[in-house]
N, C-alpha and C positions, 0 to 999 in steps of 0.2 A: 388616844391619843400622848396625854401628858403619861400614862406608866411606859409607849412607846419610848419617850423620850428617858424616859429614867431607868428601861433597859440598858441601851445605848448609851447611857452615862456611864454605867457599872460595868458594861464590856469591853467601856473604852479603859476603864481606872484598873481591870483583871489584866487588859494584853498588858498596860505596862507595866506591872508588877511582877509582871511575868516573865519581861521579854530583862526588866533592872536599867530598863538605857531609856535617855530622850532621845538621846543625840549619834548615831554609828557616821563613821568614818571609811569611804569608801573608797581602794585604788580605783581610780578611773583615767580617760581621752579628750581631750578637748580639741577638736578645733580649732587654729587657730596660728593665722597667714594660713594656709594652705594646708595646713599640714597635721596631722593629730598627734599631743604632746601628752607627754603623763601630768598625771592632775589627781588630785584628793579633790574628796565629791564631798555634802556632804546636805541637807535639809534641817531647815527651822522653824520652826513655826511661826516665826519674828515676819513681817511685809520684806524684802528686799530692803528700801531705800535703811529701812530702820540697821539691817545687819552690814550698811556701805557705811554711816555714820560710826558703829560699831570697831567697824573693820579701821575704818579711819583715827581711830583715839589709842586702840589698843598698843597699833602699832610706833600713833607718834610718844606713846605713853613710856611702852617696853623698850624699844627698838631708838627711839628720838627721829619716826622714818613720816613721810610725808606722802601721804596716799590722793595720787591722781585721779580727776576724774569724776569726781563725787562733791558741788558746793552748793549756795544758793540757788544758781545758774546753769549747773551741769549735772549729770544725772548718767552718767553713764554705764551700762550694761559692765564693759569692763572695765576695773581701776588695776590704776598701779602703781606701782614706786618703783624706779629708776635712778641707777649707778648706787647701791644699797647694801650694806656691810650690816651681815647678821652673825656672829659667832656662833649663835646655837647651829645655824646649820651649813658654812664655811665663813673662810675667814680674805677668801677673792673676793670683786665688786661682783653683783648680781641685781636681776630684776622681778619684782615681784609682780605674781600676777594673781586676778579671782575676776571671775564673771559669779555674778549676784543677780540671777535669775525669780522675778516673779512665779511661785507652782499654786499649784492646788494645795490650801491649806496650807501656805507660807512663804518658800524661797529653795533655790538652788544656788549651793556657792562652792563653784569650783575654785581653786587654788593650784596655780602652777607658776615654777622658776624657771632661771635661767642663765649664766654665766656670761651670755652672750648671740646671736647671732643661730639659732638650729645650733643648740648648746643646753634644751632641755636638763633640768633635772629630771630625775625615774628611777624608780626603786632595779632598774639592769645597771643602766650607764653608774648613776650616782648612787647607790643603796645606800651608804652614811647620811651623805646629806636629803635623800631622801627622806629617813626616817628624822631625819633635826628638821624638817617639813610638819611631818605629824606633828612633833611633840609641840612645836608653832602654834597649827592647828587645836590642838585637846586643848593650849593654856584656853585659845582665843575661846573657844565653846560655854567648857566652863566658865570661864568672867562673862563670858556674857550674855550666855542662858540666865546665870543664875542672876545674874543685873537686872534683864527683860524680863522673867518673872514674877521680881519683887516691885518690881511698875508696874508690872501689870496688876498683880491681885493687889495694889496701893490706891491704883484709877477705881480697881471695881470697890474695891471700903470704901470712898470716898461716894461712889453712884448709893450704895450703902445707903452710907450718913444723912448725901441728902432723900431719896426717896422714904427714909425714919423718921423726916425729918417733915412729908406731905402729909404722914398718917398722924401725925404730932397734930399737923393744923385741922387739917380734918377733923381730927376725936375732936379739939374745941370750937371747931364750926356747928356741932354733932350738940354740944352743950347746950351752946348760944341760943341755939332755933330750937330747944324743950324746954330752956328757960320764957323765949319769947312766946312759943308755942303757948305756956302753960297765962300767960297772959291777954293773951289774944282770941280772937272770934272762931267759931269752928272752920268756915274761909281760911281764914290766917295760919293754923293749928296744919290742916290737911298741906296745903303748899308746902311748908314748914318740913314738915312725915317727907315731902317729896324731894326738898332738897337732900334731909339727911340719908332716905335708900339708896339718893346715887352717891350722895359722899361715903357710904361706904363697902359699896359699889366698888368705888374707886382705892379706897382701903386693900375690898378684896384683890382685887390686879396688882394694888401697888406690895402687896402680902409677897403674890404670885414671883414676882419679879424678883425681889431681895431672896426672896427661894434661890430660884433660875441665877444669879449671881453669884449664892456662897457655894455654890453646886461649882461654877467655874474657877470662886477661888480654889478650894475638893483640891476640883481639875489641877491647876495654878503645882498648889504643894506637893501630888502626886507625882509630875514631871518634873520638880526643882530634883526631889529624890532622888528619882532617880537620872541627873546629873553622874554622870560617869565618865574615864576620862578610858577609852581605845583608840 
């Protein structure tokens, strides 16, 4: 089982090195208000709620746009920014939409914009504006994924430190038990030896977990290195 896990791990790393990309933006369509609308489609490792919060933060910071539909009490699939102006796309007033849903292995974001009712920006009708939308999505993806993978690596590092403390604590207990065993009866020594065996087994399991976490961190580094605009 361990060999299979290791094999899968290196296959995943090799795949990422081969593609050289952590995310991929596709031109697609989305059904909205009973019609197909042109959009950009991209998948992330992160859960939908995390992506939505980052989307709101990104537009607030870079374009002073407040995204509606994501808050402590609301978590809509389609989040919006209404009557906004983003010079990178157009100097006209626009509506901004993003449908973010959880999918296997992460989430999917579909991003689309319009100049109002039934005037949705696409590669045919508004090619220049559509390219501007893609630049924004690339900007978001690069910023978000760098932050996300860095935060995930930090979280895993904290877990490793906690496990290392547990190992150190067990080692101290084992030494203490060994000292007690040397001063006690055979029965006491046998009991303490059994406790030490249990703690040694626990430490081996903790070391295994640390090894798995280190592999996850290495995978995050590979993914972070593969963050390239497209």
